[in-house]
PyMOL commands that place a pseudoatom at each C-alpha (Angstrom):
pseudoatom trace, name=CA, resn=MET, resi=1, chain=A, elem=C, hetatm=0, pos=[-55.172, -56.694, 175.227]
pseudoatom trace, name=CA, resn=ALA, resi=2, chain=A, elem=C, hetatm=0, pos=[-58.236, -54.772, 174.185]
pseudoatom trace, name=CA, resn=PRO, resi=3, chain=A, elem=C, hetatm=0, pos=[-57.541, -51.214, 174.190]
pseudoatom trace, name=CA, resn=THR, resi=4, chain=A, elem=C, hetatm=0, pos=[-58.895, -48.642, 176.759]
pseudoatom trace, name=CA, resn=ILE, resi=5, chain=A, elem=C, hetatm=0, pos=[-61.685, -46.044, 175.626]
pseudoatom trace, name=CA, resn=HIS, resi=6, chain=A, elem=C, hetatm=0, pos=[-62.524, -42.813, 177.691]
pseudoatom trace, name=CA, resn=VAL, resi=7, chain=A, elem=C, hetatm=0, pos=[-65.650, -42.549, 179.467]
pseudoatom trace, name=CA, resn=ASN, resi=8, chain=A, elem=C, hetatm=0, pos=[-66.640, -39.363, 177.315]
pseudoatom trace, name=CA, resn=ALA, resi=9, chain=A, elem=C, hetatm=0, pos=[-65.389, -40.593, 173.947]
pseudoatom trace, name=CA, resn=ARG, resi=10, chain=A, elem=C, hetatm=0, pos=[-67.942, -40.039, 171.811]
pseudoatom trace, name=CA, resn=THR, resi=11, chain=A, elem=C, hetatm=0, pos=[-66.965, -42.479, 169.136]
pseudoatom trace, name=CA, resn=THR, resi=12, chain=A, elem=C, hetatm=0, pos=[-65.497, -46.188, 169.143]
pseudoatom trace, name=CA, resn=PRO, resi=13, chain=A, elem=C, hetatm=0, pos=[-63.220, -48.127, 166.951]
pseudoatom trace, name=CA, resn=LYS, resi=14, chain=A, elem=C, hetatm=0, pos=[-66.004, -49.328, 165.247]
pseudoatom trace, name=CA, resn=ILE, resi=15, chain=A, elem=C, hetatm=0, pos=[-67.991, -45.748, 164.435]
pseudoatom trace, name=CA, resn=ARG, resi=16, chain=A, elem=C, hetatm=0, pos=[-64.690, -44.647, 163.273]
pseudoatom trace, name=CA, resn=ALA, resi=17, chain=A, elem=C, hetatm=0, pos=[-64.571, -47.549, 160.891]
pseudoatom trace, name=CA, resn=GLU, resi=18, chain=A, elem=C, hetatm=0, pos=[-68.145, -47.015, 159.618]
pseudoatom trace, name=CA, resn=ILE, resi=19, chain=A, elem=C, hetatm=0, pos=[-67.412, -43.341, 158.933]
pseudoatom trace, name=CA, resn=GLN, resi=20, chain=A, elem=C, hetatm=0, pos=[-64.277, -44.319, 157.380]
pseudoatom trace, name=CA, resn=LEU, resi=21, chain=A, elem=C, hetatm=0, pos=[-66.381, -46.742, 155.197]
pseudoatom trace, name=CA, resn=ALA, resi=22, chain=A, elem=C, hetatm=0, pos=[-68.981, -44.567, 154.349]
pseudoatom trace, name=CA, resn=PRO, resi=23, chain=A, elem=C, hetatm=0, pos=[-69.411, -43.486, 150.586]
pseudoatom trace, name=CA, resn=PRO, resi=24, chain=A, elem=C, hetatm=0, pos=[-68.658, -40.133, 148.786]
pseudoatom trace, name=CA, resn=SER, resi=25, chain=A, elem=C, hetatm=0, pos=[-72.215, -39.395, 148.920]
pseudoatom trace, name=CA, resn=VAL, resi=26, chain=A, elem=C, hetatm=0, pos=[-72.910, -38.813, 152.106]
pseudoatom trace, name=CA, resn=SER, resi=27, chain=A, elem=C, hetatm=0, pos=[-72.261, -35.483, 153.695]
pseudoatom trace, name=CA, resn=ASP, resi=28, chain=A, elem=C, hetatm=0, pos=[-69.787, -34.695, 156.670]
pseudoatom trace, name=CA, resn=ALA, resi=29, chain=A, elem=C, hetatm=0, pos=[-72.880, -33.194, 157.860]
pseudoatom trace, name=CA, resn=ALA, resi=30, chain=A, elem=C, hetatm=0, pos=[-74.875, -35.991, 157.669]
pseudoatom trace, name=CA, resn=LEU, resi=31, chain=A, elem=C, hetatm=0, pos=[-72.420, -38.672, 159.226]
pseudoatom trace, name=CA, resn=ALA, resi=32, chain=A, elem=C, hetatm=0, pos=[-71.884, -35.464, 162.155]
pseudoatom trace, name=CA, resn=ARG, resi=33, chain=A, elem=C, hetatm=0, pos=[-75.262, -35.838, 162.871]
pseudoatom trace, name=CA, resn=ARG, resi=34, chain=A, elem=C, hetatm=0, pos=[-75.679, -39.430, 162.716]
pseudoatom trace, name=CA, resn=TYR, resi=35, chain=A, elem=C, hetatm=0, pos=[-72.949, -40.019, 165.234]
pseudoatom trace, name=CA, resn=GLY, resi=36, chain=A, elem=C, hetatm=0, pos=[-73.651, -37.209, 167.359]
pseudoatom trace, name=CA, resn=VAL, resi=37, chain=A, elem=C, hetatm=0, pos=[-69.988, -35.454, 166.234]
pseudoatom trace, name=CA, resn=THR, resi=38, chain=A, elem=C, hetatm=0, pos=[-69.481, -32.531, 164.408]
pseudoatom trace, name=CA, resn=LYS, resi=39, chain=A, elem=C, hetatm=0, pos=[-68.263, -32.115, 160.941]
pseudoatom trace, name=CA, resn=ALA, resi=40, chain=A, elem=C, hetatm=0, pos=[-64.715, -31.400, 162.201]
pseudoatom trace, name=CA, resn=THR, resi=41, chain=A, elem=C, hetatm=0, pos=[-64.887, -34.661, 163.881]
pseudoatom trace, name=CA, resn=ILE, resi=42, chain=A, elem=C, hetatm=0, pos=[-65.826, -36.266, 160.889]
pseudoatom trace, name=CA, resn=ALA, resi=43, chain=A, elem=C, hetatm=0, pos=[-63.339, -34.442, 158.704]
pseudoatom trace, name=CA, resn=LYS, resi=44, chain=A, elem=C, hetatm=0, pos=[-60.288, -36.064, 160.782]
for i in range(1, 44): cmd.bond("trace and resi %d" % i, "trace and resi %d" % (i + 1))
show_as sticks, trace
zoom trace
């Protein structure tokens, strides 16, 4: 059974994995702009 993703969710499991694998040289602000979320979301 696949996990249910809320229709208003800004990130998916795939995007969260990409964020976690981003190199430390990429800033939170840059990731936030790339994925259309806030820096606080990236920090989580």
